[in-house]
C-alpha atoms as one frame of an Amber mdcrd trajectory, in Angstrom:
protein
 -22.063  11.716 -12.571 -19.951  10.046  -9.808 -16.656  11.175  -8.347 -13.758
   9.015  -8.150 -12.215   8.897  -5.142  -8.526   7.235  -5.879  -5.684   9.269
  -4.261  -5.300  12.913  -3.622  -7.205  15.704  -5.059  -7.035  18.322  -2.930
  -6.994  20.515  -5.808  -8.870  18.503  -8.753 -11.762  16.112  -8.961 -12.247
  13.894 -11.838 -16.185  13.007 -12.376 -17.519   9.779 -14.349 -20.515  11.683
 -16.259 -22.034   8.557 -18.187 -23.227   4.782 -16.993 -21.195   1.851 -17.896
 -21.610   0.700 -21.410 -20.346  -2.374 -23.409 -17.729  -4.284 -21.660 -18.865
  -2.856 -18.422 -16.331   0.988 -18.927 -17.422   4.325 -18.808 -16.835   6.988
 -21.073 -16.911  10.027 -20.442 -15.332  12.233 -18.302 -14.059  15.260 -16.453
 -11.657  16.925 -14.720 -12.426  19.976 -12.391 -10.633  22.186 -10.270 -10.399
  25.443  -8.955 -12.419  26.996  -6.516 -15.283  27.778  -9.111 -15.113  23.803
  -9.900 -14.188  24.918 -13.532 -13.608  22.340 -16.588 -10.072  21.460 -17.198
 -10.681  18.761 -19.226 -13.363  16.618 -20.725 -12.448  13.246 -22.040 -14.401
  10.757 -24.549 -13.547   6.934 -24.967 -13.975   4.958 -27.908 -17.551   3.887
 -26.989 -18.067   0.731 -28.619 -15.955  -1.376 -31.293 -14.028   0.770 -34.173
 -15.750  -1.738 -36.471 -19.054  -1.352 -35.354 -19.209   2.102 -34.560 -16.545
   3.734 -36.197 -13.648   5.870 -33.663 -15.987   8.399 -31.633 -12.904   8.928
 -28.671 -10.006   8.147 -27.632  -8.278   5.151 -26.101  -6.205   4.750 -22.690
  -3.497   4.285 -24.461  -3.482   8.116 -25.507  -3.807   9.329 -22.020  -1.090
   7.242 -20.984   1.199   8.497 -23.621   0.300  12.014 -22.756   1.171  11.559
 -19.169   4.771   9.377 -20.279   5.748  12.626 -22.380   4.642  15.035 -19.547
   6.963  12.781 -17.143   9.747  11.972 -19.481   9.757  16.154 -19.778  10.327
  16.408 -16.248  12.703  13.673 -16.154  14.918  15.839 -18.301  14.197  19.069
 -16.695  15.096  19.986 -13.005  12.035  18.135 -11.545  13.767  14.731 -12.231
  13.611  12.069  -9.585  13.323   8.674  -8.460   9.566   8.453  -8.669   9.001
  10.210 -11.434  11.411   7.406 -13.346   9.349   4.760 -11.606   6.390   6.082
 -12.665   7.818   5.979 -15.944   8.804   2.488 -15.882   5.003   1.322 -14.707
   3.516   3.783 -17.839   5.742   2.097 -20.035   4.855  -1.283 -18.834   1.179
  -0.918 -18.912   1.380   0.286 -22.674   3.829  -2.862 -23.200   0.710  -4.644
 -22.142  -1.984  -2.922 -23.479  -0.187  -3.646 -26.486   0.315  -6.722 -26.282
  -3.286  -7.415 -25.830  -4.051  -5.720 -29.153  -1.779  -7.671 -30.643  -2.986
 -10.935 -29.617  -6.749  -9.527 -30.875  -5.140  -8.450 -34.334  -3.449 -12.496
 -34.338  -6.931 -13.873 -33.702  -9.025 -11.499 -36.183 -10.738  -9.888 -33.446
  -9.281  -6.571 -33.142 -11.908  -3.343 -33.495 -15.027  -5.913 -32.680 -17.228
  -6.569 -29.922 -16.148 -10.322 -29.417 -13.549 -11.443 -26.856
């Protein structure tokens, strides 16, 4: 297990549970917190290509969409602020570029495979 030391973790801790797989990425994460280290979220990312391994986990886009929805909800309420607006823009940009990569892979006929 490895702890991710990024940002401020006064209340929660992100833990990587597995070793990097194909492509160098990890697939299993826990988000824990509270005084007793309770498990708040367990995240399983896709492990291997979909065509070769079927769907076996979520994608980073899924988590970005969850955070985007949450920030947009804050913006519609009393907690709207410039910082949230900037974060929304950057998440939308990240989704744009990830989708651009997917489109490129579709156009080259390699989406869902281990081919680059």
